[in-house]
N, C-alpha and C positions, 0 to 999 in steps of 0.2 A: 552561392550557398543554398543548399536544399532545404525545403520546408521540414519542420520537425515531424517525426512519424510516431503513430501510436505504438505503444510496446504491448504486445499481445498478453504478456505474462502479467503485467500490472494493470491492465485495463478492466478485468471484473470488478464491480464495485466493492467488494469486500477486501479485495487485494489493494485497491486503491485507497481505501479507508486505512488499512494496515500500514501502507507505506506512507500515509500522510502523517499518521501518529509517530512512526518510527523515525521519520526525518525531523522531528521535533523534540525528541527525548534521547538520553544515552541508551536507554534499552527499557524494554516493557515485559512485565510478567505476563504468561500465556493467559491467566484468568482476567486480567486487565483488558487484554486485547478481545478476549471473548465477550466480555460484557459491553465494551464499546461497539463491537460489530453485530452484536446480538445474534451470533450464530452458535451451534452446537459445538462441543469440544471436537469431534470427528471433523467436522467441516472447517473448523479453524485449522486444525492440524494439517488437513489436505492443502489449504491455501498457504500456510507458512512452508510446507514441504515444496510447493510450486515456486514459491519465491526463493527458498534456499538452493535450489537446484542450479538456476544459473548464477548464484553467488550474489543475489541481491540482499539476502537476509542472512544473518549468522545466528544460530540457534546454541544456547547455552543450557546445559541442565546441571542442576546441583541440588543438594539436599537442603531444605530449609523447614525448621520446625517439624522434623521427622518425616517430612513428605518430599518426593522428588518434584522439583519445580523446574519449569522452562522458561527462560527468557529469551526475547529475541532483539536484535538489534540490526540497524540497517548498515551496509557495507558502503565502502566508496563508491563501488560500481553501482550499488542499488540506488544511492543518492543521485547519482548522474543519469541513471535511467528514469528515475522518478522526475528529475527536473526536465529531461527531455520530453517525457510523457505529458507533463503539465503544459509545457510550451506548445505541444501538438493540440491540447484541449483548447488553449487560449487562442491559438490560430483559428481553429475551427469556430469558436464562439465569435470571433472578430469578423467572421463572414456573415453573421445574421445582422441585418440592419436593426438598429434600435427601435425604430417604429414597429417592426414586426413582433418584437418582444412585448410592446405595450398594447398592441391590437387586441381587441376582445375575440375570443374563439367562436 
Protein backbone atom coordinates (compact mmCIF):
# COMPACT_ATOMS: atom_id res chain seq x y z
CA UNK A 1 0.00 0.00 0.00
CA UNK A 2 1.45 3.37 -0.99
CA UNK A 3 1.61 6.39 1.29
CA UNK A 4 -1.13 9.00 0.81
CA UNK A 5 -0.12 11.92 -1.38
CA UNK A 6 -0.86 15.61 -1.08
CA UNK A 7 -3.55 16.94 -3.39
CA UNK A 8 -2.21 20.08 -5.08
CA UNK A 9 -5.74 21.37 -5.65
CA UNK A 10 -6.70 21.15 -1.96
CA UNK A 11 -3.31 22.01 -0.42
CA UNK A 12 -3.44 25.85 -0.44
CA UNK A 13 -4.58 26.96 3.05
CA UNK A 14 -7.77 28.71 1.94
CA UNK A 15 -8.89 25.70 -0.09
CA UNK A 16 -8.07 23.40 2.81
CA UNK A 17 -10.27 25.58 5.04
CA UNK A 18 -13.10 25.54 2.49
CA UNK A 19 -12.95 21.76 2.18
CA UNK A 20 -12.84 21.32 5.97
CA UNK A 21 -16.01 23.38 6.30
CA UNK A 22 -17.83 21.75 3.40
CA UNK A 23 -17.13 18.20 4.60
CA UNK A 24 -18.98 19.04 7.82
CA UNK A 25 -22.11 20.70 6.40
CA UNK A 26 -24.64 19.94 3.69
CA UNK A 27 -23.79 23.23 1.94
CA UNK A 28 -22.44 26.67 2.79
CA UNK A 29 -23.37 30.07 1.40
CA UNK A 30 -20.64 32.09 -0.34
CA UNK A 31 -20.69 34.90 2.26
CA UNK A 32 -20.27 32.40 5.09
CA UNK A 33 -17.22 30.87 3.42
CA UNK A 34 -15.83 34.35 2.72
CA UNK A 35 -16.20 35.35 6.36
CA UNK A 36 -14.67 32.11 7.66
CA UNK A 37 -11.68 32.23 5.33
CA UNK A 38 -11.21 36.01 5.65
CA UNK A 39 -10.60 36.55 1.92
CA UNK A 40 -12.18 38.89 -0.61
CA UNK A 41 -15.06 37.86 -2.85
CA UNK A 42 -12.78 37.60 -5.88
CA UNK A 43 -10.20 35.45 -4.07
CA UNK A 44 -12.91 33.12 -2.73
CA UNK A 45 -14.47 32.88 -6.18
CA UNK A 46 -11.12 31.80 -7.66
CA UNK A 47 -10.60 29.18 -4.96
CA UNK A 48 -14.14 27.80 -5.40
CA UNK A 49 -13.62 27.63 -9.17
CA UNK A 50 -10.36 25.75 -8.64
CA UNK A 51 -12.18 23.24 -6.41
CA UNK A 52 -15.14 22.94 -8.79
CA UNK A 53 -12.99 22.28 -11.87
CA UNK A 54 -11.86 18.77 -10.80
CA UNK A 55 -15.33 18.09 -9.39
CA UNK A 56 -14.50 18.45 -5.69
CA UNK A 57 -17.12 21.13 -5.07
CA UNK A 58 -20.53 21.74 -6.59
CA UNK A 59 -21.74 25.34 -6.86
CA UNK A 60 -25.42 26.23 -6.86
CA UNK A 61 -26.77 29.67 -7.69
CA UNK A 62 -30.26 30.82 -6.76
CA UNK A 63 -32.12 33.99 -5.91
CA UNK A 64 -32.69 34.68 -2.24
CA UNK A 65 -34.12 37.89 -0.79
CA UNK A 66 -34.04 39.48 -4.22
CA UNK A 67 -30.32 38.81 -4.75
CA UNK A 68 -28.37 36.11 -6.54
CA UNK A 69 -26.67 33.84 -3.99
CA UNK A 70 -24.12 31.08 -4.39
CA UNK A 71 -23.97 27.93 -2.27
CA UNK A 72 -21.17 25.39 -2.28
CA UNK A 73 -21.26 21.73 -1.34
CA UNK A 74 -18.64 19.01 -1.38
CA UNK A 75 -19.03 16.14 -3.84
CA UNK A 76 -18.32 12.48 -3.17
CA UNK A 77 -15.04 12.84 -5.09
CA UNK A 78 -14.19 15.98 -3.12
CA UNK A 79 -14.81 14.25 0.20
CA UNK A 80 -12.55 11.35 -0.82
CA UNK A 81 -9.81 13.73 -2.04
CA UNK A 82 -10.01 15.71 1.21
CA UNK A 83 -9.76 12.55 3.32
CA UNK A 84 -6.70 11.38 1.35
CA UNK A 85 -5.08 14.80 1.68
CA UNK A 86 -5.68 14.88 5.45
CA UNK A 87 -4.21 11.37 5.70
CA UNK A 88 -1.08 12.63 3.92
CA UNK A 89 -0.83 15.55 6.36
CA UNK A 90 -1.24 13.19 9.31
CA UNK A 91 1.45 10.88 7.93
CA UNK A 92 3.80 13.84 7.56
CA UNK A 93 3.02 15.04 11.08
CA UNK A 94 3.75 11.53 12.38
CA UNK A 95 7.31 11.78 11.07
CA UNK A 96 8.12 14.59 13.53
CA UNK A 97 9.27 13.26 16.93
CA UNK A 98 7.14 14.56 19.80
CA UNK A 99 10.20 15.90 21.63
CA UNK A 100 11.03 18.08 18.61
CA UNK A 101 7.65 19.76 18.91
CA UNK A 102 8.17 20.72 22.55
CA UNK A 103 11.82 21.81 22.24
CA UNK A 104 12.46 25.56 22.59
CA UNK A 105 13.32 27.31 19.36
